[in-house]
C-alpha positions in Angstrom: 66.6 -65.3 -17.4 65.3 -63.6 -20.5 62.4 -66.1 -20.8 61.4 -65.6 -17.2 61.3 -61.8 -17.8 59.2 -62.1 -20.9 56.9 -64.5 -19.0 56.5 -61.9 -16.3 55.9 -59.1 -18.8 53.2 -61.0 -20.6 51.7 -61.9 -17.2 51.2 -58.2 -16.6 49.7 -57.9 -20.1 47.2 -60.6 -19.2 46.2 -58.7 -16.1 45.6 -55.5 -18.2 43.6 -57.5 -20.7 41.6 -59.1 -18.0 40.9 -55.8 -16.3 39.7 -54.3 -19.6 37.3 -57.2 -20.1 36.0 -56.8 -16.6 35.5 -53.1 -17.2 33.7 -53.8 -20.4 31.4 -56.3 -18.7 30.6 -53.7 -16.0 29.8 -51.1 -18.6 27.5 -53.4 -20.5 25.8 -54.7 -17.4 25.5 -51.2 -16.0 23.8 -50.1 -19.3 22.3 -46.7 -19.0 23.5 -46.5 -15.4 27.1 -45.9 -16.5 25.9 -43.6 -19.3 23.9 -41.5 -16.9 26.7 -41.4 -14.4 29.0 -40.0 -17.1 26.4 -37.7 -18.6 25.2 -36.1 -15.4 28.6 -35.4 -13.9 27.6 -31.8 -12.9 24.9 -30.8 -10.4 22.5 -28.6 -12.4 20.3 -30.2 -15.0 17.3 -29.2 -17.2 14.1 -31.1 -17.8 14.1 -31.8 -21.6 10.4 -32.8 -21.7 7.5 -32.8 -19.3 8.3 -35.0 -16.3 7.0 -35.9 -12.9 9.0 -35.7 -9.7 8.2 -38.8 -7.6 8.8 -39.7 -4.0 10.8 -42.8 -5.0 12.4 -44.3 -8.0 9.1 -45.8 -9.2 6.4 -44.4 -11.5 3.8 -45.9 -9.2 4.9 -43.8 -6.2 3.4 -40.5 -5.2 3.9 -37.5 -7.6 5.5 -34.5 -5.8 5.6 -32.0 -8.7 5.0 -31.7 -12.4 8.1 -30.4 -14.2 7.9 -28.5 -17.5 10.6 -28.1 -20.1 13.7 -26.1 -18.9 12.8 -26.6 -15.2 16.1 -26.7 -13.3 16.9 -29.4 -10.8 19.9 -30.3 -8.7 21.2 -33.8 -8.6 21.6 -35.4 -5.1 24.2 -38.2 -4.7 24.6 -40.9 -7.4 22.2 -41.6 -10.2 20.4 -44.8 -11.1 20.0 -46.7 -14.4 16.6 -45.1 -15.0 16.1 -42.7 -12.1 18.1 -39.8 -10.7 17.5 -38.3 -7.2 17.1 -34.5 -7.5 16.2 -31.4 -5.6 13.6 -29.0 -7.2 12.9 -25.5 -6.0 10.0 -23.3 -7.1 7.8 -20.6 -5.6 6.0 -23.1 -3.4 9.2 -24.4 -1.7 11.8 -27.1 -2.1 11.1 -30.8 -2.8 13.4 -33.8 -3.0 12.5 -36.8 -5.2 13.2 -38.9 -8.2 12.9 -38.1 -11.9 13.5 -40.4 -14.9 17.1 -40.0 -16.2 16.0 -39.8 -19.8 14.1 -36.5 -18.9 17.3 -34.7 -17.9 19.8 -32.8 -20.0 22.9 -30.8 -19.2 21.9 -28.4 -21.9 18.9 -26.1 -21.4 16.6 -24.4 -23.9 16.7 -21.0 -25.6 14.1 -19.4 -27.8 14.0 -18.2 -31.4 11.6 -15.4 -32.1 9.2 -14.3 -34.9 10.9 -12.6 -37.8 14.3 -14.3 -37.2 16.0 -15.8 -40.3 16.2 -19.5 -40.6 18.5 -21.6 -42.9 18.3 -25.0 -44.6 21.8 -26.0 -43.3 24.3 -25.0 -40.7 26.7 -23.6 -43.3 24.2 -21.8 -45.4 24.7 -18.1 -45.9 21.3 -17.3 -47.6 18.2 -17.5 -45.4 15.4 -19.8 -46.5 12.8 -17.6 -44.8 11.7 -15.9 -41.6 10.1 -17.6 -38.6 6.4 -16.8 -38.3 6.0 -17.8 -34.6 7.3 -16.8 -31.2 9.3 -18.7 -28.6 10.3 -21.6 -30.8 12.3 -24.0 -28.7 16.0 -24.4 -29.4 18.0 -26.9 -27.3 21.4 -25.4 -27.1 24.0 -23.6 -24.9 25.8 -22.1 -27.9 26.3 -18.4 -28.2 27.6 -18.3 -31.8 27.1 -20.1 -35.1 23.9 -21.7 -36.3 22.0 -24.3 -34.3 19.2 -26.7 -35.2 15.6 -26.6 -34.3 12.3 -27.8 -35.7 9.9 -25.4 -37.5 6.6 -26.4 -39.1 7.8 -30.1 -39.0 11.1 -29.4 -40.7 14.7 -29.2 -39.3 16.1 -25.7 -39.8 19.0 -23.7 -38.5 19.0 -20.3 -36.7 21.6 -17.9 -35.5 22.6 -18.7 -31.9 23.4 -15.1 -31.1 19.8 -14.1 -32.0 18.2 -16.4 -29.4 16.5 -15.3 -26.2 17.2 -17.0 -22.9 13.6 -16.8 -21.8 10.2 -16.8 -23.6 9.0 -13.4 -24.6 5.5 -12.0 -24.0 3.6 -11.1 -27.2 0.1 -10.7 -28.6 -0.7 -12.5 -31.8 -4.1 -13.7 -33.0 -2.5 -15.6 -35.9 -5.3 -14.3 -38.1 -8.1 -16.3 -36.5 -10.7 -16.0 -33.7 -9.8 -16.9 -30.1 -12.1 -18.0 -27.3 -10.0 -16.6 -24.5 -9.6 -16.8 -20.7 -11.5 -13.6 -20.5 -14.4 -15.3 -22.3 -14.0 -18.4 -20.1 -14.2 -16.5 -16.8 -17.8 -15.5 -17.6 -19.0 -19.2 -17.9 -19.9 -19.7 -14.2 -22.3 -16.8 -14.1 -23.8 -17.6 -17.5 -24.3 -21.3 -16.5 -26.7 -20.2 -13.7 -29.0 -18.3 -16.0 -32.4 -20.0 -16.4 -32.5 -19.3 -20.2 -29.4 -21.4 -20.6 -30.4 -24.3 -18.5 -30.9 -27.8 -20.1 -34.2 -29.2 -18.8 -33.7 -31.7 -16.0 -36.4 -34.1 -17.4 -37.1 -34.8 -13.7 -40.8 -35.7 -14.1 -40.5 -37.5 -17.5 -40.5 -41.3 -17.7 -37.3 -42.4 -19.4 -36.8 -45.7 -21.4 -33.9 -47.4 -23.2 -34.1 -47.2 -27.0 -36.7 -50.0 -27.2 -35.6 -51.5 -30.5 -31.9 -51.0 -29.9 -31.2 -54.7 -29.3 -28.8 -57.2 -30.8 -28.5 -61.0 -30.7 -25.9 -62.3 -28.2 -23.1 -63.8 -30.3 -22.6 -66.8 -28.0 -26.2 -67.5 -27.2 -28.5 -66.8 -30.2 -31.6 -67.3 -28.0 -30.7 -64.1 -26.0 -30.8 -60.4 -27.0 -28.7 -57.7 -25.4 -29.7 -54.0 -25.0 -27.4 -51.5 -26.8 -26.0 -48.4 -25.2 -26.9 -45.5 -27.7 -25.2 -42.1 -27.4 -23.9 -39.5 -29.8 -26.5 -39.1 -32.6 -27.2 -36.9 -35.6 -30.1 -36.8 -38.1 -29.9 -37.2 -41.9 -29.8 -33.6 -43.3 -29.3 -31.8 -46.5 -26.3 -29.6 -47.4 -27.8 -26.7 -45.6 -28.3 -28.5 -42.3 -32.1 -29.0 -42.7 -33.9 -32.2 -41.8 -34.5 -34.7 -44.6 -37.6 -36.7 -45.3 -36.2 -40.0 -46.7 -39.1 -41.6 -48.5 -41.5 -40.9 -45.6 -39.0 -41.6 -42.8 -36.7 -39.6 -40.5 -33.3 -41.2 -40.1 -30.9 -40.8 -37.2 -27.4 -42.2 -37.0 -25.9 -42.9 -33.6 -22.9 -44.4 -31.9 -23.8 -47.6 -30.0 -22.3 -50.7 -28.6 -23.3 -53.9 -26.7 -22.0 -53.6 -23.1 -23.5 -57.0 -22.1 -21.6 -58.8 -24.8 -18.5 -56.9 -23.9 -18.8 -57.8 -20.2 -19.5 -61.5 -20.8 -17.3 -62.3 -23.8 -14.6 -59.6 -23.9 -14.5 -59.9 -27.6 -16.3 -56.8 -28.8 -15.2 -53.3 -27.9 -15.7 -49.6 -28.7 -18.5 -48.2 -30.7 -20.1 -48.8 -34.1 -22.5 -46.5 -35.9 -26.1 -47.7 -36.2 -29.0 -46.4 -38.2 -32.4 -45.7 -36.5 -35.5 -44.6 -38.4 -39.0 -43.3 -37.6 -42.1 -43.2 -39.8 -43.2 -39.6 -40.5 -46.8 -38.9 -39.6 -47.1 -41.5 -36.8 -47.3 -41.0 -33.1 -43.7 -40.4 -32.0 -44.4 -39.9 -28.3 -43.2 -43.4 -27.6 -39.5 -44.2 -28.1 -40.5 -47.5 -29.7 -41.4 -45.5 -32.8 -37.7 -45.6 -33.5 -36.6 -48.8 -35.3 -33.1 -50.3 -35.4 -31.7 -50.5 -39.0 -28.5 -52.1 -37.8 -24.8 -51.3 -38.2 -23.7 -49.2 -41.1 -20.6 -51.4 -41.8 -20.1 -55.2 -41.5 -16.3 -54.8 -41.2 -13.7 -52.1 -40.8 -13.0 -51.9 -44.5 -16.5 -52.5 -45.8 -16.9 -50.7 -49.2 -13.3 -49.6 -49.3 -10.4 -50.6 -51.6 -8.8 -52.4 -48.7 -5.6 -50.3 -48.8 -6.2 -47.7 -46.1 -3.8 -48.3 -43.2 -6.1 -46.2 -41.0 -9.3 -48.3 -41.7 -7.4 -51.5 -41.2 -6.4 -50.4 -37.7 -9.8 -49.0 -36.9 -11.3 -50.2 -33.6 -14.2 -47.7 -33.2 -16.5 -45.6 -35.3 -17.1 -42.2 -33.7 -19.6 -39.5 -34.5 -19.9 -37.3 -37.5 -22.7 -36.2 -39.9 -24.7 -37.5 -42.8 -26.3 -35.9 -45.9 -28.7 -37.1 -48.6 -26.5 -37.5 -51.7 -29.2 -38.6 -54.1 -32.7 -40.2 -53.8 -31.4 -43.6 -52.5 -27.9 -42.8 -51.2 -26.5 -41.2 -48.1 -23.0 -39.7 -47.7 -21.6 -40.4 -44.3 -18.8 -38.5 -42.6 -17.4 -40.0 -39.4 -14.3 -40.5 -37.2 -12.2 -43.7 -37.7 -10.6 -44.3 -34.3 -7.7 -46.7 -33.6 -7.4 -47.7 -30.0 -5.6 -50.4 -28.0 -3.3 -52.9 -29.8 -5.0 -55.8 -28.1 -8.2 -54.8 -30.0 -6.3 -54.5 -33.3 -5.5 -50.8 -33.1 -2.2 -49.1 -33.1 -2.3 -47.9 -29.5 -1.8 -44.2 -30.4 -5.2 -42.7 -29.9 -5.4 -42.2 -33.7 -8.3 -40.2 -35.0 -8.9 -39.8 -38.7 -11.8 -38.1 -40.6 -13.5 -40.7 -42.9 -16.4 -40.9 -45.4 -18.5 -43.5 -47.3 -21.4 -43.7 -49.6 -24.3 -45.9 -48.3 -27.4 -47.2 -50.1 -30.5 -47.3 -48.0 -33.4 -49.4 -49.3 -37.1 -48.9 -48.6 -39.0 -52.1 -48.0 -42.4 -53.1 -46.8 -40.9 -53.5 -43.3 -39.1 -50.2 -43.2 -35.5 -49.2 -44.1 -32.5 -51.4 -44.6 -28.8 -50.9 -45.5 -27.7 -52.5 -48.7 -24.2 -53.4 -47.5 -23.2 -54.8 -50.9 -23.7 -51.4 -52.3 -21.5 -49.5 -49.9 -18.8 -47.7 -51.8 -16.1 -45.0 -51.6 -15.3 -45.8 -48.0 -12.0 -43.9 -47.3 -10.1 -41.7 -44.9 -9.7 -38.1 -46.0 -7.9 -36.1 -43.3 -5.2 -37.2 -40.8 -4.2 -33.7 -39.7 -1.6 -31.6 -41.6 0.5 -30.7 -38.5 0.7 -27.1 -39.4 -2.9 -25.9 -39.3 -4.1 -28.9 -37.2 -2.2 -31.3 -34.9 -1.9 -34.9 -36.0 -1.3 -38.1 -34.1 2.4 -38.1 -35.0 2.8 -35.0 -32.9 1.5 -36.7 -29.9 3.3 -40.1 -30.0 6.3 -38.9 -28.0 6.2 -36.6 -25.1 2.5 -35.8 -25.2 1.2 -39.4 -25.4 3.5 -40.6 -22.6 2.7 -37.7 -20.3 -1.1 -37.8 -21.1 -1.5 -34.1 -20.5 -2.3 -33.6 -24.2 -5.9 -34.5 -25.0 -5.5 -35.1 -28.8 -8.7 -34.7 -30.9 -9.4 -34.9 -34.6 -13.0 -36.0 -34.9 -16.8 -35.2 -35.4 -16.8 -34.0 -39.0 -19.8 -31.9 -39.8 -20.7 -31.3 -43.5 -22.1 -28.0 -44.8 -22.4 -26.3 -48.1 -22.2 -22.6 -49.1 -22.4 -21.0 -52.5 -21.7 -24.3 -54.3 -18.7 -25.2 -52.1 -18.4 -28.2 -49.8 -16.9 -28.0 -46.3 -16.2 -30.1 -43.3 -16.2 -28.5 -39.9 -14.6 -30.7 -37.2 -13.1 -30.8 -33.7 -9.4 -30.6 -33.6 -6.3 -29.0 -32.1 -4.2 -26.1 -33.4 -1.0 -27.0 -35.3 2.3 -25.2 -35.3 1.1 -22.3 -37.5 -1.3 -21.4 -34.7 1.1 -21.9 -31.8 -0.2 -25.4 -31.0 1.3 -28.8 -30.5 4.9 -27.5 -30.1 4.5 -27.4 -26.3 6.5 -24.1 -26.4 4.8 -22.6 -23.3 3.2 -19.9 -25.6 -0.2 -20.3 -23.9 1.5 -18.5 -20.9 3.0 -15.7 -23.0 0.5 -14.9 -25.8 -1.9 -12.2 -24.5 -4.3 -13.0 -27.4 -5.1 -16.3 -25.6 -5.8 -14.4 -22.4 -7.9 -11.6 -23.7 -9.4 -8.7 -21.8 -7.5 -5.6 -20.6 -3.7 -5.3 -20.3 -4.1 -5.2 -16.5 -6.1 -8.5 -16.7 -3.6 -10.0 -19.1 -0.6 -9.3 -16.8 -2.5 -10.6 -13.7 -3.4 -13.9 -15.4 0.0 -14.4 -17.0 1.7 -13.9 -13.6 -0.5 -16.6 -12.1 0.0 -18.9 -15.1 3.8 -18.7 -14.9 3.8 -19.2 -11.1 1.7 -22.3 -11.5 3.4 -23.6 -14.7 4.7 -26.7 -12.9 1.5 -27.8 -11.3 -0.8 -30.3 -13.1 -3.1 -27.5 -14.4 -0.2 -25.4 -15.4 1.2 -28.2 -17.6 -2.3 -28.8 -19.0 -2.3 -25.2 -20.0 0.9 -25.7 -22.0 -0.7 -28.6 -24.0 -4.3 -27.2 -24.3 -5.0 -26.2 -27.9 -8.6 -27.0 -28.9 -9.9 -25.7 -32.2 -13.0 -25.8 -34.4 -11.4 -26.6 -37.7 -12.6 -26.4 -41.3 -11.7 -28.1 -44.6 -12.9 -27.4 -48.1 -13.7 -30.6 -50.1 -13.5 -31.5 -53.7 -16.6 -32.9 -55.5 -15.2 -36.4 -54.8 -15.1 -35.7 -51.0 -11.4 -35.4 -50.8 -9.6 -32.5 -49.2 -9.3 -29.5 -51.5 -8.0 -27.0 -49.0 -6.9 -27.0 -45.4 -8.3 -23.7 -43.9 -7.4 -21.8 -40.7 -9.5 -22.6 -37.7 -12.9 -20.9 -37.2 -12.2 -20.6 -33.5 -9.2 -21.6 -31.3 -9.2 -22.4 -27.6 -5.4 -22.3 -26.8 -4.9 -22.3 -23.1 -8.6 -22.5 -22.5 -10.2 -25.8 -23.6 -8.8 -29.0 -25.1 -12.0 -30.8 -26.1 -14.6 -28.9 -28.3 -16.9 -31.7 -29.4 -19.7 -32.2 -31.9 -19.3 -28.9 -33.9 -22.5 -28.0 -35.7 -22.8 -25.2 -38.3 -25.7 -23.7 -40.3 -27.0 -20.5 -41.8 -30.1 -18.9 -40.5 -31.7 -15.5 -41.1 -28.5 -14.3 -42.9 -26.2 -15.3 -40.1 -23.9 -18.4 -39.5 -24.3 -20.2 -36.2 -21.6 -22.4 -34.9 -22.1 -24.7 -31.8 -19.8 -27.0 -29.9 -20.2 -29.2 -26.8 -17.6 -29.3 -23.9 -17.3 -30.3 -20.3 -16.1 -28.5 -17.2 -13.3 -31.0 -16.8 -11.7 -29.7 -20.0 -12.0 -26.0 -19.3 -9.0 -24.6 -17.5 -10.7 -22.6 -14.7 -11.2 -23.8 -11.2 -14.4 -21.9 -10.7 -16.1 -23.9 -13.4 -18.0 -26.9 -12.1 -16.2 -30.2 -12.8 -19.7 -31.7 -13.3 -20.5 -28.9 -15.8 -21.7 -29.8 -19.3 -22.0 -26.9 -21.8 -22.8 -26.0 -25.3 -20.9 -22.9 -26.5 -22.2 -20.9 -29.5 -20.8 -18.4 -32.0 -22.2 -16.2 -34.7 -20.8 -14.6 -37.9 -21.9 -12.9 -41.1 -19.8 -15.3 -43.2 -19.1 -19.0 -43.0 -15.4 -18.4 -42.5 -16.0 -15.8 -39.8 -15.0 -13.8 -37.9 -17.0 -15.5 -35.2 -18.0 -13.9 -31.9 -19.6 -15.6 -28.9 -23.4 -15.8 -28.6 -25.1 -14.4 -25.5 -22.3 -12.0 -24.6 -18.7 -12.9 -23.7 -19.3 -16.4 -22.3 -20.7 -18.0 -25.4 -22.8 -20.3 -23.2 -25.9 -21.5 -25.0 -26.7 -24.5 -22.9 -25.6 -25.5 -19.4 -26.1 -28.5 -17.1 -24.0 -28.2 -13.9 -25.8 -30.2 -11.3 -26.0 -33.8 -12.6 -23.5 -36.4 -11.6 -22.2 -38.2 -14.7 -23.4 -41.5 -13.2 -26.9 -40.2 -12.9 -29.6 -41.8 -15.1 -30.7 -38.3 -16.3 -27.2 -37.1 -17.2 -27.3 -35.5 -20.7 -24.6 -34.6 -23.2 -23.8 -34.3 -26.9 -26.4 -31.6 -27.7 -27.1 -31.1 -31.4 -29.2 -28.2 -32.8 -31.3 -29.0 -35.9 -31.9 -26.1 -38.2 -35.5 -25.2 -39.2 -35.8 -22.5 -41.9 -39.5 -21.9 -40.9 -39.0 -21.2 -37.2 -36.7 -19.6 -34.8 -37.5 -22.4 -32.3 -35.0 -25.2 -33.1 -35.0 -28.7 -31.8 -32.1 -29.8 -29.7 -31.3 -33.5 -29.4 -28.9 -35.2 -27.0 -28.3 -38.6 -25.3 -29.1 -39.5 -21.7 -27.1 -41.8 -19.3 -23.4 -42.4 -19.6 -22.5 -45.6 -21.4 -21.2 -48.5 -19.4 -22.7 -50.4 -16.5 -26.4 -50.0 -16.7 -26.8 -51.4 -13.1 -25.2 -48.3 -11.7 -27.4 -45.9 -13.6 -30.8 -47.5 -13.8 -30.7 -48.0 -17.6 -28.6 -47.9 -20.7 -27.5 -44.8 -22.7 -30.6 -43.7 -24.6 -32.1 -40.9 -26.6 -32.8 -38.0 -24.3 -36.1 -36.0 -24.5 -35.5 -33.2 -27.0 -36.4 -29.6 -26.3 -36.5 -26.2 -28.1 -33.9 -23.5 -28.4 -34.9 -20.0 -29.6 -32.4 -18.2 -31.7 -32.8 -14.4 -32.1 -29.9 -12.7 -33.7 -26.9 -12.8 -31.3 -28.8 -14.4 -28.5 -30.4 -17.7 -27.6 -32.7 -19.1 -24.9 -34.2 -22.4 -24.0 -38.0 -22.3 -24.7 -39.9 -22.9 -21.5 -42.2 -25.9 -21.3 -40.9 -27.3 -24.6 -40.0 -30.8 -23.7 -40.4 -33.2 -26.6 -40.3 -37.0 -26.9 -37.1 -39.0 -26.5 -35.1 -38.7 -29.7 -37.6 -36.2 -31.3 -36.2 -34.4 -34.4 -39.2 -32.2 -34.9 -41.3 -30.0 -32.6 -44.5 -31.9 -33.2 -45.5 -35.3 -31.7 -47.3 -36.0 -35.0 -45.0 -35.1 -38.0 -47.4 -34.6 -40.9 -44.9 -34.2 -43.6 -44.9 -36.7 -46.5 -43.0 -37.2 -49.7 -40.0 -39.1 -51.0 -37.1 -36.8 -50.3 -36.4 -33.2 -49.4 -36.6 -30.9 -46.4 -38.9 -31.6 -43.5 -40.1 -28.6 -41.6 -42.6 -28.1 -38.8 -43.9 -24.9 -37.3 -46.1 -26.4 -34.6 -45.0 -25.9 -31.0 -45.5 -28.2 -28.1 -46.3 -26.3 -25.0 -47.2 -29.2 -22.7 -45.4 -32.4 -22.2 -47.5 -35.3 -23.6 -45.6 -38.0 -21.8 -46.2 -40.2 -18.8 -45.2 -38.4 -15.6 -42.8 -40.1 -13.3 -40.7 -39.2 -10.3 -38.0 -41.7 -11.2 
C-alpha cells in the first residue's frame, strides 16, 4: 500500500515537471511575445523613440501617424511578438493601428534643465558640474533620489525631484549665429528677385565634358562617358585661383554610369583631375583635359591603418590648395556606404586629406600616384560640437528622419592660422543630435518678435507628430569650422559659424574667403531640406553670410533671407538643372566667377546627356549685398571671366579683370 501511494505521489510530481517543461517551451517559442505580454500589462504606454503607426502589423503597410518620444498610446487587445495594436489621439483626431513593440515603454520621459546639478554616480553627494542645456531627456517615473541620463556623451545622474514633466520654452543662442525660421520665411520672396536668379542657359548649347571618358573595364575597345558633378578649382590659402605651371586645375566628383549599369561592379564617386591650358581659347569644353582619378585605391598613399579609409566606398567633394611648386594638398570627404560595396552601411562621412604630386609633361599634367603621401582621415565628429555617425546609428538611422552630414571640407588661412570650414550638424553642446525636441522650444531657433515666436511654436507643437514635425526635431544643420596644425591634423574644434537647427539639415559646399576687409561665407541647399511648405520643393539656393572676422558673427547677405542665388523652376531631371554653386574669389574685381554642374547624375537617356560642367557666370559683391551680373554667361566650366586667359607663369595667383558682356557660344534652343 505504501509503495502504491508513493508511486501515485511521484506520478503527480511527473505531471508538475512535465507542465513546467511545457511552460518553458511556450515561453521560449513565444520569445518576445511573452515578454511584451508581461511588460505591457497596463493600457497606457509611451513611445521611447520615434515610431510610425501603421495600418497593420507590417512595416510595408500604410503609415497613419508619426509618433515622437513621449507620445501616449493606449493598447487595444493582446500584443504580438513584434507588434502591438494601439489607439493614438492627437489634435487631428483618433487613429487605430500598430506600432513596433520595441518602441513602447511603461515609463515616460521627464526633463532636466540648464543649471541643474549632475553627479558621477547615484550615491554621490558632491556635484560634478551643472547642466549647460535645456530639456535633457530623462527616462523615469521616479520622484525622489538620483536617476541616470546621458549628457555630452557621458552617463550622469540628476535629482529626480528637480525634473520637469514637460519641456520648457527658452531662448538660447549657445554663443553662435543662427539662421532662423524668421530668416527662412523670407526665402520665397527673395527667390523671385531677378538679381538672385541663376541664368537658365536656355539658348546656350550644352555638351558633356568631352574628355571625361574612361575605358570600359570588360571591353577595352569601348569607352564610357563619365558623369561629372561637384567641382572646385585649385586655389591658394586665401581662396584665389592658382596658375599651376601654365594650367588651371579643377577637381571634380565623377563616375561611370555605363559601367555601373552593365557590370554592377563600380559604384559611387571618385575624384578626378581636369586641367586647362591658360591663354588658349576656352570657349569649347574640349579645352578641359582629363587627368584621371586622384587615387588608385582606397588607401593609396596612406599607412594602411585607417579603419575609415578601408571602408571607404566613395570620394566626396572638398577643396584643394597649392602646397608647394609641385604638390597639391587635397581635402575631401571619405564616405562609407552599403556593406555590399565594402562599406559599413552607416552613412559614415569623415573629413580626409592627402598630399598629391602633379607632374608637368609635354602632353599636359599627370598625377604621380607613387608620390601620393599623408593620406589620412582627420575628423570624425566630436559629438559635442558636431554630430558624428555614432549618434545616428540607432534611432536616427533606423527612422531616416535625420539627414546626417559631415563633409565638403573647405580650406582657408587667416593670419598664419589654418582652418577647415565644412558642412555638418550641431552636437549636444548646441542642442543638436539629442532629439530632445528643443527645436520646438528654443525661441532662438525661431527668431523674430515674441508674437511671431509664440505663433510658430504653437504650430510646431501641434504638428510635432507629423512627418515634417519629426523632421524638425532632427534637423540641425551647421557650417562648422576646425583649426588645423601645420601637419593638417585637428588643433581645435571650434563652435559653428552658423547653425540651422529646426530650419535646414543639408548646408552643402561651404565656401569662405576674405574680400575688401569682409569675410564672405556661402553654402548651397535645396528646397526639400528647408522646413517651410511655401518654399518650392524644386528650389535650389545659395545662401550667403558676411562678417568682419573669420569666426563671425555672421549675418545674412541681401537682408534677412540670405539668398544669393536661386533656381526654382527647373525639374531635377531636366538637362539644364544646375547645382553645387561655387564662388571663386578675385582680388582685382568685385565681379566673381560662379561655377556649378549641370544635369543630375544617373541615367543620361532621361536627361539628354551626362552630368557636366555648367556654363559659369558672374556674381557682383558689394558690401552686404550681391547680384547676378546681367549678360555674363561664360563657357562651360570657366574659372575666369575671360574666354582667353592671358596669365602665364609657373605658380601663383591668376587674376582677370576683363568682363564678358556677350555670350560667345553657339546658340541653341535645345
